[in-house]
N, C-alpha and C positions, 0 to 999 in steps of 0.2 A: 226764140225761147219757147213759142206755141210748137214747133217742131222737134224740142227739147224734151217737152211734156207729154207730146204724143209718143216719141220713142219710150219715155220711160213707162209710160202707161201701157205699153204693148210688151215691155220686158215684165212688170210686175205680174200682168195677167198669165202670161205663160209661164211664170215661175209658182203662181198659185195654182195654175193646171198640172203642172209636172210634180207639185208636191201630193197631188191627191195619192191614195194609196195604190202602188204599182202592181200593176198585173206581170205576171211571170212571162219572160221572154224566151225565145227558143223554140223548139218542135211543141212543146207541150205548154198549154195555157192554161194558168190556172187563177181561178177568184178565192181561194182557201188564204185565210190570214192566218197564216202559220204561226203557232204560238211557242213552236219548239225553239230553245236557245242557241244551237248551233247547227251547221250543216254536216255536221260530224253525226256519224250513227251513235246513239245513246249508248249501244250495249255492241259487243263484238257477240263473236261465236260462245255459244254455249253460256249465253247470260252474262259474260265478262262484259264488268263496267268498262268504257271508255274514256281513258282519262282527257285524251283531246277532247269530247264534249264538255267537261267539267271545266277544263282551261279556257275555252271562248265562251262559257256559262258565265264564269266568274270575272273574265277580263272583257269581254266584249269583243267588237272588230279590232282591237287593239291587241289581240291574241299574238297577231304574228309576229309584233316586233318583240314579244317577250322571248323570242328563242335566239336573241343576239346577245343576251350576258351573260356573264358566268353564274354560278349559282350561288355565290356570295353577293353579288349585287342584286341577283335574284331576292334574296331573303330581304335583304335592306329596302327594296321599293315595297314588298310586301308589307313590311312591318310597316311602312309609311300608309299603306291602302288599308289596314286593319284600323291604325288611329281614325281614320274618315269611317269605316263601317260602324266603328262603336260611338253611335250618336251620342249615348248620356255620359260617355266617359268614365265608366266604371270599371276600365278594364277586362270588360267580358262580353263576348260577341254573343247575341244569340240569335236564334234561327230566325226571328222577324226582321232582325236588322241585318242579319245577309240576304233576305229575300227582299228589304229594299236596296240593299247595293245591284242585286242581280238585276233587279226591274231598271233600277237606273242604266247601268251597263248598256243593258239590253235596247234601251231606248234613247240612248245619247244621240242618237242620228236626227231623231224625232226633235229634241230639243234645240238641236243646232241649225234644223231645217228653220224651224219657228223662230227662233233667233233672227236668222238673215231675214226671213220674209217682213217679221213685225218692223225690223228697222229700216226696210226698203218700204214699208208704206208710212212708217213716219217721217221718213225723208221726203217721201214723195208729198204728205201732207203739208210738209214744211214751204215745200216748192210753189205751193199754191198760195200763199200769204203774199200779200203786197209788200213793198219795201215799207210802208208806212204802220202796217200790222207788225211786222218783223222789228220794226223799233221801238213801237208800243209794248211790244210784250219784253223787249231787252233780253229774250234768252229761246232758245231752240223749245219745240213742243216738249210736254213732258212725255219721255218714253213710256210712261207706265199709264197714261191716260188712256181709258178706253176708246174705243173707236166707232163710231154709229153706223148703221147699217147704210144709210144715204150718202156719207163718205166714203165707206168701202165700195158701196156701188158706182160712187162717181169716179174714184180712184182708179177703179179696177175696169170698169166698163165705159168709163165716159168717153171715150174715144170712136167708140161703135157708132157708125152711120147708121141710117135708115135702112141702105141696102144691108147692110150685115146684119140688123135687128134680129131677122127670123135666124139667121145661122146659130146667134147666141142665145136666142130666147130659154133654149131648154136648158143653159148654163148658167143661167142667171136664174132661173126658176130652182134649179137644182141648190144653188148657191144659198139663195134664200130660206128654203127649208132647213140647210144645215144650221145656217144662221139662228134660227127661231130655235132650234133645240138646244144648240148650243150657249146660248142666251139665258142661262139659269136663273137671273133674277128678271128676266122679261122687261129690260128697260130699253130694248133695242139698240144696247151696247154689248161690247164682248171687249172681255179683258184679255191681255196677254195670254193668260191659261185658258179662256174658254175660246180663244183663237186656237191653241193647241188641238181642242177637242174639235174647232169646226174643219182645220187639217188633216188630222188623223182619228177621225170619228169611230175607227175601229178599236182604239186603244181606252175609250171610255164606255162603261157599262150604259150611261143613259143616252149613248149616240150609237147603239148599234143597231137601233131598228132602224135608223138613218139609213145604213149601210147596207140592210138586208131590202128596203125598199128601193134603193137605188140599183142593187143587181136584179131585182125583179124587174125595174123600169127598162133594164139594159137587155134582158135575156127574154122576157113574157112576151113573145113575139103577137101572138093573138089577144091578149089582154085577159086573159080570163083570171089573173092572179095567182098560177102555177107556173112550174115549167115543166114543159113532157120532156121523153126522152129525145126527141128530135132538136129541140130547142137547147136542151142540156148538151148534147153533143156540137150543134151547130156553133154554140159558142166557144166551144173549146177546141173546136177543129173546124173551122169557118171555111167556104168553098173556095177561098182564095188557095189555101194551104191545099187541100184535096187536089188541086190542079196539079200540084209541083208534084205529087206522089204516085207512084206507079200502082200502088195497092195501098190498101189500110193499113195504116200502122199497128203494132200490136197493142200498144196503149190503148189506142182507140177501142180497140175489142174489150181490155180492161175495163176501161169507164163504164162499156156499156154495160158490163156483168154488176160492176159497183153502184150503178144506178138502179138496179133491179134488188141487188142484194142488201145494200145499205142506205142509199139516197132516201130513195121509197119506202118510207118505213111502212106504211099502211097498205101498201101495194095495190094504188090504184090506180097506177100508169105515170102518175105527176108527182112532182114536189111541191106539199103546199107551203105556206109560208113559213111555218116553223120548222118544217124541212129543208127549207133553203138555207135559214138560219143557221142549224145545226152544221149544215154542210160547211158554209163560209166561215163560219166562227164556233169551231169545235168547241164544246160547253164540258166536257166532262172529264178534263184531266187538267191540274196545274202545274206545268213545268218548271215554274219558278220555285215553287212550295217544295215539289219533289228534291229538286236540286239542292235546294239549303237543307234539307233533310239528309240528304246523302251526304253532302260535305260534313254537318255536324257529324254523322255518324262515323265517319273517316277518321276525323281529327280529334274528337271527344277522348282523350286518354284517359282523365278520370272519371268519367262517367257521368257528370252532372248536369250533362244537357246544354251548356252553354261551352264557347271556345274562348281562350286565353289567345293573348299574341304570340306565347311563346308556342301553346298547341298549335297553331296556324302556321307558323313560322317551320316549326319541326316537320309538319307533312306538307310543305311549301312544293313539292313535287305532285301533288293531288291539286293544289289551288293554280298554280302557274306552270308547273314544268320542273322540271331540272334545271331549266336557264330562263332566263326572262330578258325584259328590255327596258327601255326609257319610259315610265308609266307618270313620266312629270308634268305632262299635258291635262291629263286626267286627274291631277293632284292639285290642279290651279284653276280648273274650270266646275263650274257647278257645285257651289258649295253646298247645296242640300239635293236631296235626291229623297 
């Protein structure tokens, strides 16, 4: 039993670490939390709107599946989606309702990630109960019951030995700071919604300062509270990568120019805290609002500023393409968005 708990703790800790906001893999590392809705270009040549961008913005990561059904099936599926978007069931989809749907589809992976990890924590919590405690309770632990910091810490880090303590000290400290910021009512416990903010702080306004602090902690090697050009490039293009390249890649030169032209706004040779925040969490454009406004404009045939199901289905090529796929999974999960 001890070995089982040890192994389970290790797995949960690794999953929690892996759930942190991912850094881009490949040749060019990135710390920017890109708020765009698709990997597709938003506009083609001559400012022509790219419908592939619209499809992924509306469907999320399920866009690829939508290329498998006929137009007739596409329209049928789209009609069912419209019923979900129309939250007040008045037969009209407003721009705000459309924004809610787009935000939901773009963040579905977050909800799934939190569901999985929350369930694992709850299962691990249950495994620590004695047989007598389980018998007294006569039921499994309430899946909606908040988790205390001490319980989370013990379940996640309890397996760490004194020899490992130094290695995990920074991770534990960082988790504690995230926990305190995500714990909105300051009861030292977090609900599942607060746990979502804990795992994905970049998605919540009240957590974004945590993301900035963690970024500075990682990059600011001299501890002056700012990011120099050397620290900036050193993070994006570490020494281990330099050794593999015969010469400096072109994108490194571009990033050097971007640092001087766009990142360092006050031209003092460093990015201060506000400049770092503007870099990693771009503040000046709401992709969701812009996309919802565009879709309404494209499909609003009577010009009343709202969309009926008929208007949306009529313009199904704008929303889902000329073909579509099985969207049943999205229709049966996450009734609220």
